[in-house]
C-alpha positions in Angstrom: 0.0 0.0 0.0 1.3 3.5 -0.7 0.9 6.2 1.9 2.3 9.5 0.9 5.8 8.9 -0.3 6.3 5.8 1.9 5.8 2.3 0.7 4.4 0.3 3.7 4.4 -3.4 3.5 2.4 -5.8 5.7 4.9 -7.6 7.9 4.9 -11.3 8.8 5.0 -12.0 12.5 5.4 -15.2 14.5 4.3 -14.9 18.1 7.3 -15.3 20.4 9.8 -14.2 17.9 10.4 -10.8 19.5 12.6 -11.1 22.6 12.4 -8.1 24.9 14.9 -6.9 27.4 13.1 -5.1 30.3 15.3 -2.3 31.7 15.1 -0.5 35.1 12.0 1.6 34.4 11.4 5.2 35.4 8.5 5.9 37.9 6.3 7.0 35.0 7.1 4.0 33.0 6.4 1.7 35.9 2.9 3.2 36.1 2.6 2.8 32.4 3.5 -0.8 32.7 0.6 -1.4 35.0 -1.8 0.4 32.6 -0.3 -1.6 29.7 -0.8 -4.9 31.5 -4.4 -3.9 32.3 -5.4 -2.6 28.9 -2.9 -3.6 26.1 -1.1 -6.8 27.0 -4.0 -9.1 26.1 -3.4 -8.2 22.4 0.2 -6.7 22.3 1.6 -9.3 24.7 3.6 -9.1 27.9 6.2 -6.4 27.7 4.8 -5.4 24.3 6.4 -8.4 22.6 3.3 -9.2 20.6 0.8 -12.1 20.7 -1.5 -14.0 18.4 -3.9 -11.1 18.7 -1.7 -8.1 18.1 1.7 -6.9 16.9 4.8 -6.3 19.0 5.3 -2.6 19.9 9.0 -3.3 20.7 9.7 -3.4 17.0 11.4 -0.9 14.6 8.0 -0.3 12.9 6.9 1.6 16.0 10.1 3.7 16.5 9.5 7.4 17.2 10.6 8.5 13.7 7.8 6.5 12.1 5.2 6.6 14.9 5.4 9.7 17.1 4.0 9.6 20.6 0.8 11.3 19.3 0.2 8.2 17.1 0.0 6.0 20.1 -2.5 8.5 21.7 -4.6 8.5 18.5 -4.5 4.7 18.3 -5.9 4.4 21.8 -8.5 7.1 21.4 -9.7 6.4 17.8 -8.6 2.8 17.1 -6.5 1.8 14.1 -7.2 0.1 10.8 -4.8 -2.8 10.3 -2.1 -1.8 7.9 1.4 -3.0 9.0 0.5 -6.5 10.2 -1.9 -9.3 9.5 -4.1 -8.6 12.5 -7.6 -7.3 12.9 -8.3 -3.6 13.4 -7.6 -2.2 16.8 -10.7 -0.8 18.5 -10.7 2.4 20.5 -9.8 2.0 24.1 -12.1 4.7 25.5 -11.6 3.8 29.2 -7.9 4.8 29.2 -7.3 8.3 30.4 -4.9 10.8 28.9 -2.5 10.4 31.8 -2.6 6.6 31.4 -1.9 6.9 27.7 1.1 9.1 28.4 2.5 6.7 31.0 1.9 3.7 28.7 3.6 5.4 25.8 6.6 6.2 28.1 6.7 2.5 29.1 6.8 1.4 25.5 9.4 4.0 24.6 11.7 2.9 27.5 11.3 -0.8 26.3 12.1 0.3 22.8 15.2 2.2 23.8 16.5 -0.7 26.0 16.1 -2.9 22.9 18.0 -0.7 20.5 14.9 1.0 19.0 14.9 4.7 19.3 
């Protein structure tokens, strides 16, 4: 599919193929981890490593240069049509507050950084 000047290809994914190093987390990221586990882990897997229901967020596809923090907020608020991965659309997560989204995003970013994705 062509989006602007970028060619985006759907990616193959095998659950369990993404290994995640969990660093010492900041206080905000620790709060984000709790929110992630409550709201996101069912689909995006423990420590954002992906599952059979959703893609890994600790992956170069979701690095800041391609998906700014605001993209995470929009995904939570508005949902997302499937486009990078062979998973169903992500529905909006309306019960998550703005503060929780911010903390969850921080958690994911700290995981990414610890795993060489920045």
